[in-house]
C-alpha positions in Angstrom: 77.1 -8.0 -15.7 75.8 -10.9 -17.6 72.9 -10.4 -19.9 70.9 -12.7 -17.5 71.6 -10.3 -14.7 70.5 -7.3 -16.8 67.4 -8.8 -17.9 64.3 -7.1 -16.3 61.7 -9.3 -14.9 58.4 -8.2 -13.4 56.8 -10.6 -11.0 53.0 -10.2 -10.4 50.9 -11.7 -7.7 47.2 -12.0 -8.9 44.2 -12.7 -6.8 43.2 -15.8 -8.8 43.7 -19.2 -7.4 45.0 -20.5 -10.7 46.6 -19.1 -13.9 43.9 -17.9 -16.1 43.4 -19.8 -19.4 46.1 -19.1 -21.9 44.8 -20.5 -25.2 43.1 -17.3 -26.1 39.9 -16.9 -24.1 40.7 -16.5 -20.4 38.8 -17.5 -17.6 39.1 -16.3 -14.2 36.8 -13.1 -14.8 38.3 -10.1 -16.2 41.6 -10.8 -14.5 42.1 -13.5 -17.0 41.7 -10.6 -19.8 44.1 -8.4 -17.9 46.8 -10.7 -17.4 46.8 -13.5 -20.1 44.4 -11.8 -22.6 45.8 -8.4 -23.3 49.4 -9.1 -22.8 49.5 -12.1 -25.0 46.8 -11.5 -27.5 45.1 -8.8 -29.6 41.5 -8.1 -30.6 39.8 -6.4 -33.4 39.2 -3.3 -31.0 41.1 -2.3 -28.0 40.7 -0.2 -24.7 42.7 2.9 -24.7 44.6 2.2 -21.4 47.0 4.9 -21.8 45.5 7.8 -19.8 44.8 8.0 -15.8 42.7 11.3 -16.0 40.0 10.3 -18.7 37.5 7.3 -19.1 38.9 4.5 -21.2 37.6 4.5 -24.8 37.6 2.3 -27.7 40.3 2.4 -30.1 41.7 0.3 -33.0 43.5 -2.9 -32.3 44.0 -5.4 -35.1 41.1 -3.4 -37.0 42.0 -0.1 -38.2 38.5 0.8 -39.0 35.0 -0.5 -38.9 31.5 0.4 -40.1 28.0 -0.6 -40.0 26.3 -1.4 -43.3 24.0 1.5 -43.9 21.5 -0.6 -45.7 21.6 -3.6 -43.4 22.5 -3.1 -39.8 23.2 -6.5 -39.1 26.6 -6.5 -41.1 29.6 -4.7 -40.1 32.9 -4.4 -42.0 36.3 -4.2 -40.3 39.5 -3.3 -42.2 42.6 -5.3 -40.8 46.0 -3.8 -40.0 48.6 -5.1 -42.6 51.7 -6.9 -41.6 50.5 -8.2 -38.2 52.4 -11.6 -37.4 51.5 -14.0 -34.6 54.3 -15.3 -32.5 54.9 -18.5 -34.4 55.6 -16.1 -37.4 52.3 -16.8 -39.5 50.6 -13.7 -40.7 47.1 -12.5 -39.3 44.8 -12.0 -42.0 41.0 -12.0 -42.4 41.1 -16.0 -42.7 42.4 -15.8 -39.1 39.8 -13.7 -37.8 37.1 -15.9 -39.6 38.8 -19.0 -37.9 38.8 -17.3 -34.5 35.1 -16.5 -34.7 34.4 -20.0 -35.6 36.4 -21.5 -32.7 33.5 -20.2 -30.4 30.4 -20.0 -32.7 30.5 -23.0 -35.3 30.1 -26.3 -33.7 31.0 -27.7 -37.1 34.3 -26.2 -37.3 37.2 -28.6 -36.6 38.8 -26.0 -34.2 35.6 -25.5 -32.3 36.1 -25.6 -28.5 33.1 -25.9 -26.3 35.4 -24.9 -23.3 36.0 -21.3 -24.7 32.4 -20.6 -25.5 31.1 -19.9 -22.1 33.4 -17.1 -21.6 33.3 -15.7 -25.1 29.4 -16.1 -26.3 28.0 -14.5 -23.2 30.0 -11.5 -23.9 29.0 -11.0 -27.6 25.6 -12.8 -27.9 24.4 -11.4 -31.1 27.4 -12.1 -33.1 26.7 -15.1 -35.5 29.1 -15.4 -38.0 32.3 -13.9 -40.0 33.2 -13.8 -43.6 36.3 -13.0 -45.6 36.0 -10.3 -48.2 39.6 -10.1 -49.0 43.0 -10.7 -47.2 42.6 -7.5 -44.8 38.7 -7.1 -44.8 36.2 -9.2 -42.8 32.4 -8.9 -42.6 30.7 -9.7 -39.2 27.0 -10.5 -39.0 24.9 -10.1 -36.1 21.3 -11.9 -35.3 20.1 -8.3 -34.7 21.0 -4.8 -35.2 23.5 -4.1 -32.4 25.5 -1.1 -31.9 27.6 -2.6 -29.0 29.2 -5.0 -31.2 32.5 -3.1 -31.6 32.9 -2.9 -27.8 31.9 -6.4 -27.3 34.8 -7.5 -29.8 37.5 -6.3 -27.2 36.9 -9.7 -25.7 37.4 -11.8 -28.8 41.2 -12.6 -28.8 42.9 -13.8 -31.8 44.9 -17.1 -31.7 47.1 -18.3 -34.4 45.2 -20.9 -36.7 48.6 -22.2 -38.1 50.1 -22.8 -34.6 46.9 -24.7 -33.7 46.9 -26.8 -36.8 50.4 -27.8 -35.9 49.3 -29.1 -32.4 46.4 -30.9 -34.1 48.9 -32.5 -36.6 51.0 -33.8 -33.5 47.9 -35.3 -31.9 48.6 -39.5 -32.0 46.8 -41.0 -34.9 45.3 -43.5 -32.6 43.2 -40.7 -31.4 40.4 -41.0 -34.2 37.4 -39.0 -32.6 37.5 -35.3 -34.3 36.2 -33.5 -31.1 38.6 -35.4 -28.8 41.7 -34.5 -31.5 40.5 -30.7 -31.4 40.4 -30.8 -27.4 44.0 -32.2 -27.3 45.1 -29.7 -29.8 43.8 -27.0 -27.6 45.3 -28.5 -24.4 48.7 -28.4 -26.3 48.3 -25.1 -27.6 47.4 -23.8 -24.1 50.7 -24.9 -22.8 52.6 -23.3 -25.6 50.5 -20.4 -27.0 50.6 -18.1 -29.9 48.7 -14.9 -30.1 50.0 -11.7 -31.7 50.2 -9.6 -28.4 53.2 -7.6 -27.0 54.2 -10.6 -24.9 54.9 -14.2 -25.8 54.3 -17.4 -23.5 57.6 -19.0 -22.7 56.7 -21.1 -19.6 53.7 -22.4 -18.1 53.2 -24.5 -15.0 49.5 -25.0 -14.1 48.3 -23.2 -10.9 51.9 -22.3 -10.1 53.4 -19.7 -12.8 53.2 -18.3 -16.1 56.2 -16.8 -17.8 56.0 -14.3 -20.7 58.8 -12.7 -22.5 58.8 -9.3 -24.8 57.7 -9.7 -28.3 60.1 -6.9 -29.7 58.5 -7.6 -33.1 55.1 -6.2 -31.9 53.3 -3.9 -34.4 52.7 -1.1 -32.1 55.8 0.8 -31.2 54.2 2.5 -28.3 53.4 -1.2 -26.9 56.5 -2.9 -27.6 57.6 -4.0 -24.3 61.0 -2.9 -22.5 60.4 -5.2 -19.7 62.0 -8.7 -20.8 60.0 -10.9 -18.7 56.7 -10.9 -16.9 56.1 -13.9 -14.3 52.5 -14.2 -13.2 51.8 -15.9 -9.9 48.5 -17.1 -8.5 48.0 -15.9 -4.8 44.3 -15.7 -3.8 44.9 -14.8 -0.2 45.4 -11.0 0.5 47.8 -11.4 3.3 49.9 -14.0 1.4 50.1 -11.4 -1.3 51.1 -8.6 0.9 53.9 -10.9 2.6 55.3 -11.8 -0.7 55.4 -8.1 -1.8 57.1 -6.9 1.6 59.3 -10.0 1.5 60.8 -9.1 -2.1 59.3 -12.1 -3.7 57.0 -10.2 -6.2 57.0 -6.7 -7.6 53.4 -6.1 -7.9 50.4 -7.3 -5.8 46.7 -6.9 -6.8 44.2 -6.0 -4.0 46.7 -5.5 -1.0 45.1 -6.4 2.5 43.7 -3.0 3.7 45.0 -3.2 7.2 48.6 -3.6 5.5 48.5 -0.5 3.2 50.1 2.1 5.7 53.1 -0.7 6.1 53.3 -1.0 2.4 53.6 2.8 1.8 56.0 3.4 4.7 58.2 0.5 3.1 58.4 2.6 0.2 56.1 0.6 -2.3 53.5 2.5 -4.2 49.8 2.0 -4.2 47.9 3.0 -7.2 44.1 3.3 -7.4 41.6 5.1 -9.6 38.0 5.5 -9.9 37.0 2.8 -12.3 33.6 1.3 -14.1 33.5 -1.6 -11.7 30.4 -2.4 -9.5 30.6 -4.8 -6.5 26.9 -5.9 -5.7 24.5 -8.3 -4.8 22.6 -9.6 -7.7 19.0 -10.5 -6.9 16.8 -13.4 -7.8 13.5 -12.6 -9.4 12.5 -16.2 -9.7 9.3 -17.4 -8.1 9.3 -17.6 -4.6 12.4 -15.2 -3.9 12.2 -12.9 -1.0 13.4 -10.0 -3.6 10.3 -9.9 -5.3 9.1 -7.3 -3.1 10.6 -4.1 -4.2 10.2 -2.8 -0.8 12.7 -5.3 0.6 15.1 -4.5 -2.5 14.9 -0.7 -1.7 15.2 -1.3 2.0 18.5 -3.3 1.6 19.9 -0.4 -0.6 19.3 2.0 2.0 20.4 -0.3 4.9 24.2 -0.7 3.9 26.7 1.6 5.6 28.8 2.2 2.6 30.7 4.9 4.6 31.9 2.5 7.1 32.7 -0.1 4.7 34.9 2.4 2.9 36.7 3.0 6.0 37.2 -0.5 6.8 38.9 -0.8 3.4 41.2 1.9 4.0 39.3 4.3 1.8 39.7 1.9 -1.4 36.5 2.1 -2.8 33.8 4.6 -4.0 30.1 4.8 -2.7 27.7 4.0 -5.7 24.3 5.4 -6.3 23.7 3.0 -9.1 25.6 1.2 -11.7 27.2 4.4 -13.1 28.2 7.5 -11.1 26.3 10.7 -11.2 27.3 13.0 -13.9 28.0 9.9 -16.3 26.4 10.1 -19.7 24.1 6.9 -18.6 23.0 8.3 -15.3 19.5 9.5 -16.1 18.6 10.9 -12.7 16.8 8.2 -11.1 14.2 9.0 -8.4 15.4 6.6 -5.8 18.3 7.8 -4.0 20.6 4.9 -2.8 22.1 6.5 0.7 22.5 5.2 4.2 18.9 5.5 5.7 18.3 2.7 8.6 14.8 4.2 9.5 13.6 4.5 6.0 14.7 1.0 5.5 13.0 -0.3 8.6 9.7 1.5 7.7 10.0 -0.3 4.2 10.7 -3.6 5.9 7.8 -3.2 8.5 5.4 -2.6 5.6 6.8 -5.6 3.9 5.7 -7.7 7.1 9.1 -8.0 8.7 10.5 -7.1 12.0 13.5 -7.9 14.6 11.2 -10.8 15.8 10.4 -11.9 12.2 13.5 -11.2 10.2 13.6 -12.0 6.4 16.1 -14.6 5.6 18.3 -14.5 2.4 21.2 -16.5 1.4 23.9 -14.9 -0.9 26.5 -17.1 -2.9 29.9 -15.5 -2.6 33.7 -16.3 -2.9 36.6 -16.2 -0.6 38.8 -14.3 -3.2 39.0 -13.5 -6.8 39.4 -11.1 -9.7 37.5 -8.0 -8.7 36.0 -9.3 -5.6 37.9 -6.8 -3.6 38.1 -8.3 -0.1 35.1 -10.4 -0.3 34.8 -12.2 3.2 35.1 -9.1 5.4 33.1 -6.9 3.0 30.2 -9.4 2.9 30.3 -9.9 6.7 30.1 -6.1 7.3 27.1 -5.9 4.9 25.5 -8.8 7.0 25.7 -7.0 10.1 24.5 -3.7 8.4 21.4 -5.4 7.1 20.8 -7.0 10.6 19.4 -3.5 11.8 16.7 -3.7 9.0 15.4 -7.1 9.7 17.4 -9.2 7.3 19.0 -12.4 8.4 22.0 -13.1 5.8 23.4 -16.5 5.3 26.3 -17.2 2.9 27.3 -20.0 0.8 31.2 -19.4 0.3 32.6 -21.1 -2.8 35.8 -20.9 -4.8 35.8 -17.8 -6.9 36.1 -19.5 -10.5 33.1 -21.8 -9.6 31.0 -18.9 -8.6 31.8 -17.2 -11.8 30.8 -20.3 -13.7 27.7 -20.6 -11.6 26.8 -17.1 -12.8 25.9 -18.2 -16.0 24.1 -21.2 -14.8 21.4 -19.1 -13.1 19.5 -18.9 -9.9 17.3 -21.9 -10.9 20.3 -24.4 -11.5 21.3 -26.6 -8.6 24.5 -25.0 -8.6 23.0 -21.9 -6.9 22.3 -24.2 -3.7 19.5 -22.4 -2.4 20.9 -18.8 -2.7 18.6 -16.0 -3.8 21.6 -13.7 -4.4 25.1 -13.6 -5.9 27.9 -11.6 -5.2 29.9 -11.3 -8.5 31.6 -7.9 -9.2 31.4 -6.9 -12.7 33.0 -4.3 -15.1 30.6 -1.6 -16.3 32.6 0.0 -19.2 30.2 -0.7 -22.1 26.4 -0.9 -22.2 26.3 -4.7 -22.6 28.5 -5.5 -19.7 27.0 -2.7 -17.3 23.3 -3.2 -17.7 22.0 -5.4 -20.7 23.3 -8.8 -19.8 21.8 -8.4 -16.4 18.2 -6.9 -17.4 17.2 -8.6 -21.0 14.9 -11.5 -21.2 17.2 -12.5 -23.9 20.0 -13.0 -21.6 18.5 -15.4 -19.2 21.0 -18.3 -18.2 22.9 -19.9 -19.9 23.0 -17.2 -22.6 24.6 -14.6 -20.5 24.9 -13.2 -16.9 21.1 -12.7 -16.1 21.6 -15.0 -13.2 18.4 -14.0 -11.3 16.1 -13.9 -14.3 15.3 -10.2 -14.1 13.4 -8.6 -17.0 10.0 -7.5 -18.6 8.6 -6.0 -21.7 9.4 -2.4 -20.6 13.0 -3.1 -20.1 13.4 -5.2 -23.2 12.0 -1.9 -25.1 14.6 0.3 -23.4 17.4 -2.0 -24.4 16.2 -2.1 -28.0 16.1 1.5 -28.1 19.7 1.8 -27.1 20.9 -1.2 -29.1 19.4 0.0 -32.5 20.7 3.5 -32.0 24.0 3.9 -33.8 25.0 7.7 -33.0 26.5 8.0 -29.5 24.5 10.8 -28.3 21.3 9.1 -29.0 22.5 5.7 -27.6 23.5 7.5 -24.3 20.1 9.0 -23.9 18.4 5.8 -24.4 20.8 4.0 -22.0 20.2 6.9 -19.3 16.4 5.8 -19.3 17.5 2.1 -18.8 19.8 3.0 -16.0 17.1 5.3 -14.3 14.6 2.5 -14.7 17.1 -0.2 -13.0 17.9 2.1 -10.2 14.2 3.0 -9.4 13.5 -0.6 -9.5 16.3 -1.4 -7.2 17.2 -4.3 -9.4 20.4 -4.9 -7.4 21.9 -4.2 -4.0 24.7 -1.7 -5.0 27.4 -1.9 -2.5 30.5 -0.7 -3.8 32.6 0.7 -6.8 36.0 -0.7 -6.9 39.0 1.3 -7.3 41.4 -1.4 -8.3 44.1 -0.9 -5.5 47.4 -2.5 -6.5 50.9 -2.0 -4.7 54.1 -2.2 -6.7 57.8 -2.0 -5.9 59.1 1.7 -6.8 61.4 -0.1 -9.3 58.1 -0.4 -11.8 58.1 2.8 -13.6 55.7 4.2 -16.2 52.8 2.9 -14.6 49.6 4.3 -15.7 46.5 3.2 -13.6 43.6 4.0 -16.2 39.9 4.5 -15.4 39.5 0.9 -16.4 39.4 -2.4 -14.9 42.1 -3.3 -17.3 45.7 -2.1 -17.0 48.5 -2.3 -19.8 51.8 -3.9 -18.7 53.4 -3.3 -22.1 54.6 0.4 -21.7 56.0 -0.2 -18.3 59.8 -0.1 -17.5 61.8 -1.3 -14.7 64.8 0.2 -13.1 
């Protein structure tokens, strides 16, 4: 057998309609982090994706340790791992970290890239600067004391400054505008990227495929890949993904079509799923004139969704939520409002609010036809639409492309992009406090700062957030977050519809698969027969 024939290639069909950006800060939601972020790049902190039976926790990545300054809690010191090299062979040092912070935060930096800011700054809104202390020590400064920072930093991927500089030098001299030169350098970098992750980029065809090869010189022996090559293919349509798997064109598909699951398993493929911190909601508008300003209406919608029926429709591939986190979670906080299926109670609330079968409440929701974490958005939303009809809701949809929906999420309900919608259906990861709750409920995260699309917030919620953010011991922080969660549920700030369990189907040839209790999954330790 030739070496070529023995080469192990893993082919993955994603739900995204395009290859997530490859230049360091991916788009396409967290599917981007999963497939072009975590495999190709490293961050200072990583999620532990090695266990299926426990929640993913924060572990050292490029930083071996970190600590907040005892005297000034806006300053953090991170100690870096020695001997790490980027794919182009250059060394990863404190200078590299400072350079990568400046690429998204410092408009005066030559490498500043406005196109990477939106997906980065909204995920770590308090980070303001980085300073080198020595080659392996860096100090990060936040705008206010923020105990969430180490968690947020899992989203700041380190691109190679030396590789980018080489791309900049290759921009024709006739291009004299500094911003345009930087933009062209980033475009060239994206087509031939250099991170420090377990896989390196070898071929990129926009909207078609991305090929990665094992980085055998990776710094972590546990994550040095045994699979030679990974091919990522965008396939937004669930039936097309399923057909590609059954036809042997791919080895792994995200979010298989629910009605095809029996056939998938009968044909010897494996379906992986696990409880994970991922919420599939309607996020509501609290702007002036919104039909959702009446708490009775919000509570009625939460009581009128037949989640059991929805779960059945999805072949069991969801969990029924009672809030953003499940009961028993450290942030649960025992809310008084019980999210369940109770049509009579919902109808009574709607009647009190002045609505009836003859006079239904019109609501409009912006949704996508596919996309990362969106599960099966069209059939699911249509199911909820039917469910809510019994409680005097007249639901209209504005169906748009997933990445556009995701971009609109930061623009907010008051932006023309909302197109008259007063709710949006963007699923979200809930593994850290900022992602789970703070960005949707703080008055400091109104658009375009972060994802408080509906302008929800008040002084009481801001105080609960400040209590959590300024508590630096885990137990105390959990207690503060539990108060915040109970408040959000009691106020019915969202319509909580489903928790995703991340179903993915794979060929039996793919071995060593750990489906963690996380939105992410680590390809690096897997093997193939």
